[in-house]
N, C-alpha and C positions, 0 to 999 in steps of 0.2 A: 342681886343676881342680874337684874336687867341692865344695870349700868356696866357691869363687868363684861358682859357678852360683846357689846360693840367695841369696847376697849380692847378686848382680847383679839377680835377680828382685825382691828386696825394694826395691832402690833405684829400680827402674822403677815399682813399684807405689806408692811413697810419695807422689808428686805427686797421683795420683788420690785417695788417701785424704785428702789435705789440702784438697781442694776442699769448699766448703760449698754445700749445696743449700738454697735458700730455699723450696722447695715450688712453684716456678714463678711466684712473685709478681713477680719481676723481668722476666718475659717479658710481663706484662700492661702495655699502654700506657695511660696516663691521658690521656683525651681530654676536651675540654670538651663539655658538653652543647650540642646545637644550640640556636639561639635559640628561645625559647619561642613565637615567632611561627609557627614551622613547625607545631607541634601545633595552635595556635589557627587557623591558616590552613586546615589540613586539616579541622578540625571545621567551619569555616565553609563550605568548599568542599563537603563532604559534605551539609551542610544545604541549600545552594543547589541541588545536584543533586536532592536529594529534593523540595524545593519546586518545582523546575522540572518534574519528572516529574508531580507531583500537579496542577499547574496546566495541564499540557499544553504548556508551553513547550519541553520536551524529549521526543523520541521515546524509546521503550524502548531502541533500539540506541544512541542518543547517550548516554543515561544510563548504560548498561552500559559503554560505552567510557570515559566520564569517570570512573566509579567504579573501573575497572581502573587507570587512570592514577593516581588518588588512592591506591589500594592499593600500587602500585609505589613511589610517593613515600613513603608511610608505612613501607614495608619498608626503604627506603634510610635514612630518618631513624632507625629502630631500629638499623640496622647502624652508623650514625654514632655513636649514643649508646654502643654496645657496643664501639667501637673496631675495627669491621670494615673491610672493604676500601675503603669510601668515606670513611674517617676524615678525609681531607684536603680534602673538598669541602663544608664547611659552608655556604659562600657559594653554591655551586651548588644546594644543596638549597633555600635561600631563594628563589633565582631561579626554580627549577622550580615552586615553590609559587605564585609570582606569575604565572607563565605559565599554569599550570593554572587559577588563579582567573580570568584573562582569557579563557581558552577557554570556561569555563562561562558567563561573562557574555555572551560573543559568541553562544554557542549558544542561550542563553535569549532574546536580543534579536532573533533572526531571525524574520521574519514566517512564519506558518504558513498 
């Protein structure tokens, strides 16, 4: 009985020793970068907001709201690039950028 107990413990521990750890690299998902148009669109949107505020087409509150939406979209694009929780919605990011662009254009074209 005494000889079988250590032998039993060694046989149970052997499979754990045989596993190879790759430093966590296999847990990292490779995701494609979002289309370059998202970053370009966000830059254009931010410029349009800034220009709209300077020309008086946008009120301070409207500009603040649109900048907040742009920041949220930028954060989501960064999460997408890093393989975060929004990694499966690259097309949705592009669509949201187009929607935000249209919101800025509509806000700037309203008569004051």
